[in-house]
C-alpha positions as YAML, in Angstrom:
chain: A
units: angstrom
residues:
- id: 1
  name: MET
  ca: [22.55, -39.42, -4.78]
- id: 2
  name: LYS
  ca: [23.68, -36.85, -2.74]
- id: 3
  name: PHE
  ca: [21.23, -33.80, -2.97]
- id: 4
  name: ILE
  ca: [22.80, -30.64, -3.46]
- id: 5
  name: PHE
  ca: [20.57, -28.00, -2.41]
- id: 6
  name: PRO
  ca: [20.58, -24.76, -4.82]
- id: 7
  name: TYR
  ca: [22.46, -22.07, -3.08]
- id: 8
  name: ALA
  ca: [19.77, -19.45, -4.50]
- id: 9
  name: VAL
  ca: [17.00, -20.82, -2.35]
- id: 10
  name: ILE
  ca: [19.15, -21.09, 1.14]
- id: 11
  name: ALA
  ca: [20.33, -17.44, 0.64]
- id: 12
  name: ALA
  ca: [16.34, -16.58, -0.36]
- id: 13
  name: PHE
  ca: [15.42, -18.86, 2.36]
- id: 14
  name: LEU
  ca: [18.51, -17.06, 5.11]
- id: 15
  name: LEU
  ca: [16.85, -13.32, 3.86]
- id: 16
  name: ILE
  ca: [13.45, -14.29, 4.85]
- id: 17
  name: CYS
  ca: [13.72, -15.90, 7.92]
- id: 18
  name: THR
  ca: [16.70, -13.07, 9.25]
- id: 19
  name: PRO
  ca: [14.90, -9.69, 10.15]
- id: 20
  name: VAL
  ca: [16.68, -6.65, 9.20]
- id: 21
  name: ALA
  ca: [17.30, -3.05, 10.12]
- id: 22
  name: GLY
  ca: [14.37, -2.12, 13.05]
- id: 23
  name: GLN
  ca: [12.25, 0.55, 13.14]
- id: 24
  name: GLU
  ca: [11.12, 2.83, 15.60]
- id: 25
  name: TYR
  ca: [7.30, 2.09, 16.84]
- id: 26
  name: LEU
  ca: [5.21, 5.49, 16.27]
- id: 27
  name: PHE
  ca: [1.34, 4.55, 17.19]
- id: 28
  name: GLU
  ca: [-1.65, 2.34, 16.61]
- id: 29
  name: PHE
  ca: [-3.93, 3.45, 13.53]
- id: 30
  name: GLY
  ca: [-6.65, 1.08, 12.12]
- id: 31
  name: LYS
  ca: [-8.22, -2.83, 12.90]
- id: 32
  name: SER
  ca: [-6.85, -6.11, 11.41]
- id: 33
  name: ARG
  ca: [-9.35, -8.84, 11.99]
- id: 34
  name: GLY
  ca: [-9.64, -12.61, 10.51]
- id: 35
  name: LEU
  ca: [-11.83, -14.02, 7.95]
- id: 36
  name: GLU
  ca: [-14.79, -15.00, 10.69]
- id: 37
  name: SER
  ca: [-15.69, -11.00, 10.71]
- id: 38
  name: LEU
  ca: [-17.70, -12.05, 6.79]
- id: 39
  name: VAL
  ca: [-18.88, -15.16, 7.83]
- id: 40
  name: SER
  ca: [-20.30, -15.17, 11.47]
- id: 41
  name: ASP
  ca: [-23.02, -13.10, 12.99]
- id: 42
  name: MET
  ca: [-20.62, -12.77, 16.17]
- id: 43
  name: GLN
  ca: [-19.11, -9.58, 16.82]
- id: 44
  name: PRO
  ca: [-15.44, -9.90, 15.16]
- id: 45
  name: VAL
  ca: [-12.49, -10.00, 17.12]
- id: 46
  name: GLU
  ca: [-10.13, -6.89, 16.58]
- id: 47
  name: THR
  ca: [-6.77, -6.05, 16.87]
- id: 48
  name: PRO
  ca: [-5.07, -2.67, 16.63]
- id: 49
  name: LEU
  ca: [-2.69, -1.79, 13.73]
- id: 50
  name: LYS
  ca: [0.69, -0.81, 14.97]
- id: 51
  name: TRP
  ca: [2.95, 1.70, 12.57]
- id: 52
  name: TYR
  ca: [6.33, 1.93, 12.51]
- id: 53
  name: ASN
  ca: [8.43, 5.06, 11.20]
- id: 54
  name: VAL
  ca: [10.50, 4.24, 8.06]
- id: 55
  name: ASN
  ca: [12.25, 7.26, 6.95]
- id: 56
  name: THR
  ca: [9.41, 10.21, 7.54]
- id: 57
  name: GLU
  ca: [9.71, 12.39, 11.15]
- id: 58
  name: LYS
  ca: [7.62, 12.32, 14.05]
- id: 59
  name: GLY
  ca: [6.43, 15.61, 13.46]
- id: 60
  name: THR
  ca: [4.87, 14.03, 10.15]
- id: 61
  name: TRP
  ca: [1.91, 12.02, 11.63]
- id: 62
  name: TYR
  ca: [-0.40, 13.32, 14.15]
- id: 63
  name: PHE
  ca: [-3.95, 12.35, 14.90]
- id: 64
  name: GLU
  ca: [-7.17, 15.15, 14.59]
- id: 65
  name: GLY
  ca: [-10.01, 13.15, 16.54]
- id: 66
  name: ASP
  ca: [-10.15, 9.92, 14.62]
- id: 67
  name: GLU
  ca: [-8.31, 10.76, 11.77]
- id: 68
  name: LEU
  ca: [-4.63, 10.19, 10.87]
- id: 69
  name: VAL
  ca: [-3.22, 13.29, 9.69]
- id: 70
  name: CYS
  ca: [0.11, 13.18, 7.36]
- id: 71
  name: LYS
  ca: [1.82, 16.60, 6.53]
- id: 72
  name: GLY
  ca: [3.56, 15.06, 3.64]
- id: 73
  name: LEU
  ca: [6.91, 15.97, 4.35]
- id: 74
  name: PRO
  ca: [9.83, 14.48, 4.33]
- id: 75
  name: ILE
  ca: [9.14, 12.08, 1.46]
- id: 76
  name: GLY
  ca: [8.72, 8.72, 2.64]
- id: 77
  name: VAL
  ca: [6.80, 6.34, 4.60]
- id: 78
  name: ILE
  ca: [5.32, 4.25, 7.56]
- id: 79
  name: ARG
  ca: [4.47, 0.94, 7.33]
- id: 80
  name: SER
  ca: [2.37, -2.10, 9.38]
- id: 81
  name: GLY
  ca: [4.09, -3.99, 12.01]
- id: 82
  name: LYS
  ca: [3.60, -7.19, 10.58]
- id: 83
  name: GLN
  ca: [3.79, -8.65, 7.09]
- id: 84
  name: TYR
  ca: [0.23, -9.16, 4.96]
- id: 85
  name: GLU
  ca: [-0.13, -11.70, 2.29]
- id: 86
  name: ASN
  ca: [-4.17, -11.98, 1.23]
- id: 87
  name: PHE
  ca: [-6.14, -9.51, 2.77]
- id: 88
  name: ILE
  ca: [-8.80, -6.92, 2.46]
- id: 89
  name: MET
  ca: [-8.25, -3.43, 3.02]
- id: 90
  name: HIS
  ca: [-10.56, -1.07, 3.54]
- id: 91
  name: ILE
  ca: [-9.43, 2.83, 4.15]
- id: 92
  name: GLU
  ca: [-10.53, 6.48, 3.71]
- id: 93
  name: TRP
  ca: [-8.65, 9.27, 2.92]
- id: 94
  name: LYS
  ca: [-8.61, 12.97, 1.36]
- id: 95
  name: HIS
  ca: [-6.49, 15.52, 0.14]
- id: 96
  name: MET
  ca: [-6.41, 18.85, 1.43]
- id: 97
  name: GLU
  ca: [-4.44, 20.65, -1.03]
- id: 98
  name: ALA
  ca: [-5.55, 20.35, -4.86]
- id: 99
  name: GLY
  ca: [-2.74, 18.60, -6.86]
- id: 100
  name: GLY
  ca: [-2.06, 16.40, -3.82]
- id: 101
  name: ASN
  ca: [-0.04, 13.25, -3.92]
- id: 102
  name: SER
  ca: [0.22, 10.24, -1.59]
- id: 103
  name: GLY
  ca: [-0.56, 6.86, -1.98]
- id: 104
  name: THR
  ca: [-0.29, 2.98, 0.07]
- id: 105
  name: PHE
  ca: [2.08, 0.38, -0.88]
- id: 106
  name: VAL
  ca: [1.06, -3.18, -0.30]
- id: 107
  name: TRP
  ca: [3.30, -6.19, -0.31]
- id: 108
  name: SER
  ca: [6.20, -4.16, 0.72]
- id: 109
  name: SER
  ca: [9.70, -4.51, 1.75]
- id: 110
  name: ALA
  ca: [9.68, -1.12, 3.33]
- id: 111
  name: ILE
  ca: [13.46, -0.28, 2.45]
- id: 112
  name: PRO
  ca: [13.87, 3.01, 0.95]
- id: 113
  name: GLY
  ca: [15.15, 3.04, -2.28]
- id: 114
  name: ASP
  ca: [16.86, 6.18, -4.37]
- id: 115
  name: ASN
  ca: [13.64, 8.32, -4.16]
- id: 116
  name: ARG
  ca: [12.61, 7.52, -0.50]
- id: 117
  name: LEU
  ca: [10.09, 5.16, -1.16]
- id: 118
  name: PRO
  ca: [10.11, 1.79, -1.16]
- id: 119
  name: ASP
  ca: [9.13, -1.30, -3.34]
- id: 120
  name: GLY
  ca: [5.78, -3.22, -3.62]
- id: 121
  name: VAL
  ca: [2.67, -2.63, -5.49]
- id: 122
  name: GLU
  ca: [1.51, 1.39, -5.14]
- id: 123
  name: VAL
  ca: [-2.21, 2.06, -4.94]
- id: 124
  name: GLN
  ca: [-1.99, 5.70, -5.91]
- id: 125
  name: MET
  ca: [-4.21, 8.46, -4.30]
- id: 126
  name: LEU
  ca: [-3.92, 11.76, -6.30]
- id: 127
  name: GLU
  ca: [-5.62, 15.07, -6.12]
- id: 128
  name: LEU
  ca: [-7.91, 15.68, -9.10]
- id: 129
  name: ASP
  ca: [-5.92, 19.32, -9.80]
- id: 130
  name: TRP
  ca: [-2.95, 16.78, -10.05]
- id: 131
  name: VAL
  ca: [-3.25, 16.83, -13.66]
- id: 132
  name: ASN
  ca: [-3.44, 20.22, -14.43]
- id: 133
  name: GLN
  ca: [-0.29, 20.93, -12.28]
- id: 134
  name: ASN
  ca: [1.65, 18.48, -14.27]
- id: 135
  name: LYS
  ca: [1.79, 18.95, -18.00]
- id: 136
  name: LYS
  ca: [4.16, 17.83, -20.43]
- id: 137
  name: ASN
  ca: [4.43, 19.67, -23.61]
- id: 138
  name: GLY
  ca: [1.59, 21.81, -22.83]
- id: 139
  name: GLU
  ca: [-0.81, 18.53, -22.96]
- id: 140
  name: LEU
  ca: [-2.69, 17.26, -19.85]
- id: 141
  name: PRO
  ca: [-2.12, 13.57, -18.57]
- id: 142
  name: PRO
  ca: [-5.14, 11.44, -18.84]
- id: 143
  name: ILE
  ca: [-7.57, 12.14, -15.86]
- id: 144
  name: ALA
  ca: [-7.86, 8.50, -15.29]
- id: 145
  name: TYR
  ca: [-4.43, 8.78, -13.62]
- id: 146
  name: VAL
  ca: [-5.35, 10.07, -10.39]
- id: 147
  name: HIS
  ca: [-8.31, 7.60, -9.91]
- id: 148
  name: GLY
  ca: [-6.15, 4.76, -8.32]
- id: 149
  name: GLU
  ca: [-3.78, 3.98, -10.44]
- id: 150
  name: LEU
  ca: [-1.61, 0.52, -9.60]
- id: 151
  name: PHE
  ca: [1.71, -0.28, -10.65]
- id: 152
  name: GLY
  ca: [4.62, -2.20, -9.25]
- id: 153
  name: VAL
  ca: [7.50, 0.02, -7.94]
- id: 154
  name: GLY
  ca: [10.78, -0.77, -7.29]
- id: 155
  name: GLY
  ca: [11.27, -4.14, -8.94]
- id: 156
  name: VAL
  ca: [8.08, -5.06, -8.12]
- id: 157
  name: THR
  ca: [6.22, -6.41, -11.25]
- id: 158
  name: THR
  ca: [2.74, -6.75, -12.19]
- id: 159
  name: VAL
  ca: [0.40, -7.38, -15.29]
- id: 160
  name: PRO
  ca: [-1.78, -4.02, -15.33]
- id: 161
  name: ASP
  ca: [-5.87, -4.82, -16.48]
- id: 162
  name: ASN
  ca: [-5.98, -1.81, -17.86]
- id: 163
  name: PRO
  ca: [-2.32, -0.58, -19.40]
- id: 164
  name: ARG
  ca: [-0.77, 2.77, -19.46]
- id: 165
  name: GLY
  ca: [2.71, 1.18, -20.20]
- id: 166
  name: THR
  ca: [3.81, -1.00, -16.93]
- id: 167
  name: ARG
  ca: [1.13, 0.61, -15.08]
- id: 168
  name: SER
  ca: [-3.01, -0.13, -14.81]
- id: 169
  name: LYS
  ca: [-5.31, 2.99, -14.24]
- id: 170
  name: SER
  ca: [-8.70, 3.00, -13.69]
- id: 171
  name: ILE
  ca: [-11.41, 2.26, -16.49]
- id: 172
  name: GLU
  ca: [-13.91, 4.84, -14.86]
- id: 173
  name: ASN
  ca: [-13.46, 8.21, -12.96]
- id: 174
  name: ARG
  ca: [-14.91, 8.33, -9.67]
- id: 175
  name: CYS
  ca: [-12.65, 9.90, -7.33]
- id: 176
  name: LEU
  ca: [-13.81, 12.86, -5.38]
- id: 177
  name: GLY
  ca: [-11.69, 16.54, -5.16]
- id: 178
  name: LYS
  ca: [-9.97, 18.03, -2.23]
- id: 179
  name: GLY
  ca: [-11.51, 18.41, 1.18]
- id: 180
  name: GLN
  ca: [-13.82, 15.36, 0.41]
- id: 181
  name: TRP
  ca: [-13.69, 12.04, 1.69]
- id: 182
  name: ASN
  ca: [-12.73, 9.06, -0.75]
- id: 183
  name: THR
  ca: [-13.11, 4.99, 0.13]
- id: 184
  name: TYR
  ca: [-10.73, 2.46, -1.32]
- id: 185
  name: VAL
  ca: [-11.27, -1.18, -0.95]
- id: 186
  name: VAL
  ca: [-7.97, -2.93, -1.93]
- id: 187
  name: VAL
  ca: [-8.56, -6.63, -2.28]
- id: 188
  name: CYS
  ca: [-5.20, -8.41, -2.31]
- id: 189
  name: VAL
  ca: [-4.63, -12.38, -2.96]
- id: 190
  name: ASP
  ca: [-2.30, -14.63, -4.50]
- id: 191
  name: GLY
  ca: [-0.32, -11.75, -6.59]
- id: 192
  name: VAL
  ca: [-3.80, -10.22, -7.46]
- id: 193
  name: ILE
  ca: [-5.04, -6.97, -6.58]
- id: 194
  name: LYS
  ca: [-8.70, -5.22, -7.74]
- id: 195
  name: LEU
  ca: [-9.21, -2.03, -6.62]
- id: 196
  name: SER
  ca: [-13.19, -0.15, -5.50]
- id: 197
  name: VAL
  ca: [-13.05, 3.42, -5.76]
- id: 198
  name: ASN
  ca: [-15.79, 4.89, -3.88]
- id: 199
  name: GLY
  ca: [-18.39, 1.79, -4.26]
- id: 200
  name: LYS
  ca: [-17.34, -0.07, -7.53]
- id: 201
  name: PHE
  ca: [-14.28, -1.99, -8.95]
- id: 202
  name: VAL
  ca: [-12.30, -0.20, -11.37]
- id: 203
  name: ASN
  ca: [-9.02, -1.11, -11.48]
- id: 204
  name: GLY
  ca: [-7.00, -4.02, -11.20]
- id: 205
  name: ILE
  ca: [-3.41, -5.95, -11.34]
- id: 206
  name: SER
  ca: [-2.18, -9.74, -11.48]
- id: 207
  name: GLN
  ca: [0.81, -11.95, -11.38]
- id: 208
  name: SER
  ca: [2.78, -9.68, -8.89]
- id: 209
  name: SER
  ca: [6.58, -10.93, -8.40]
- id: 210
  name: GLN
  ca: [5.98, -9.69, -4.62]
- id: 211
  name: LYS
  ca: [3.01, -11.11, -2.92]
- id: 212
  name: LYS
  ca: [3.66, -10.71, 0.89]
- id: 213
  name: GLY
  ca: [4.89, -8.07, 2.63]
- id: 214
  name: TYR
  ca: [4.08, -5.00, 5.04]
- id: 215
  name: ILE
  ca: [1.80, -2.30, 3.94]
- id: 216
  name: CYS
  ca: [2.88, 1.31, 4.05]
- id: 217
  name: LEU
  ca: [1.07, 5.04, 4.14]
- id: 218
  name: GLU
  ca: [2.88, 7.35, 2.60]
- id: 219
  name: SER
  ca: [3.92, 11.03, 2.74]
- id: 220
  name: GLU
  ca: [4.75, 12.59, -0.73]
- id: 221
  name: GLY
  ca: [4.86, 16.58, -0.42]
- id: 222
  name: ALA
  ca: [1.14, 17.19, 0.89]
- id: 223
  name: PRO
  ca: [-1.10, 17.08, 3.66]
- id: 224
  name: ILE
  ca: [-3.57, 14.08, 3.90]
- id: 225
  name: HIS
  ca: [-5.70, 12.59, 6.06]
- id: 226
  name: PHE
  ca: [-6.84, 8.74, 6.72]
- id: 227
  name: ARG
  ca: [-9.28, 7.11, 8.71]
- id: 228
  name: ASN
  ca: [-11.47, 4.04, 8.87]
- id: 229
  name: LEU
  ca: [-8.77, 1.59, 8.14]
- id: 230
  name: LYS
  ca: [-9.29, -1.90, 8.54]
- id: 231
  name: ILE
  ca: [-7.52, -4.91, 7.10]
- id: 232
  name: THR
  ca: [-9.41, -8.30, 6.77]
- id: 233
  name: GLU
  ca: [-6.76, -10.93, 6.70]
- id: 234
  name: LEU
  ca: [-7.54, -14.11, 4.29]
- id: 235
  name: PRO
  ca: [-6.40, -17.42, 4.11]
- id: 236
  name: ALA
  ca: [-2.49, -17.81, 2.89]
- id: 237
  name: GLY
  ca: [-1.65, -19.29, -0.49]
- id: 238
  name: VAL
  ca: [0.95, -20.70, -2.22]
- id: 239
  name: ILE
  ca: [4.15, -19.07, -2.22]
- id: 240
  name: THR
  ca: [7.76, -19.51, -2.77]
- id: 241
  name: ALA
  ca: [10.74, -17.18, -0.45]
- id: 242
  name: ASP
  ca: [11.51, -15.08, -3.33]
- id: 243
  name: GLN
  ca: [7.92, -14.13, -3.42]
- id: 244
  name: ILE
  ca: [8.49, -12.64, 0.36]
- id: 245
  name: ALA
  ca: [9.61, -9.39, 1.35]
- id: 246
  name: PRO
  ca: [12.78, -9.12, 3.91]
- id: 247
  name: LEU
  ca: [11.11, -9.46, 7.50]
- id: 248
  name: LEU
  ca: [12.16, -6.43, 9.73]
- id: 249
  name: SER
  ca: [12.56, -6.37, 13.18]
- id: 250
  name: ASN
  ca: [10.29, -4.09, 15.33]
- id: 251
  name: TYR
  ca: [11.63, -2.11, 18.43]
...
């Protein structure tokens, strides 16, 4: 009996294997290392992370010593030079204005949508005063919004650990305000994400419909500083073509 390969599978395979539009290289920031860094006494081999502009401007990003500074405008993202599936991301950040908004995207296609932001799972970084500046009908949003919400965007779906609708909010308030450094540890494994905020795991999602893609840093209207970004790559899992973001070409 002749086997007819499904057209949908062929289309998904071609989408993954055929690079789409390239994006311009910007700079190196942060380090990537392998699993041996967690299990060996030897000094880990670290590779600089390359970043590409998606839809911001060169002047949006600059360095102050070892800190990467984002001016916040225009709204958009930069993305990692390669895709990641299973990994641990350590990143430190601080807002410089009350109510500042930013974040990082994981498992993203790094292709802007109608709101200039891409798909993926967003790891929210909001300054504490955001809730005071965004009242609805005179009511304050829950402070848990600003302590590392996790949610799928751009068609990526997830199951929240601590539901606020389709989003997951932190179960304990741990973020510090403007001018103070916050530390996120984001553990991403097989469609599951667990977020540690300043030393404690307080949020998570599971069953992400997209499980491999780019990491993006977000410019969303307010200055933010980043430092000490480290990616520890973990072993790959079982994944299908429709769970991988399209591959972008670099130049």
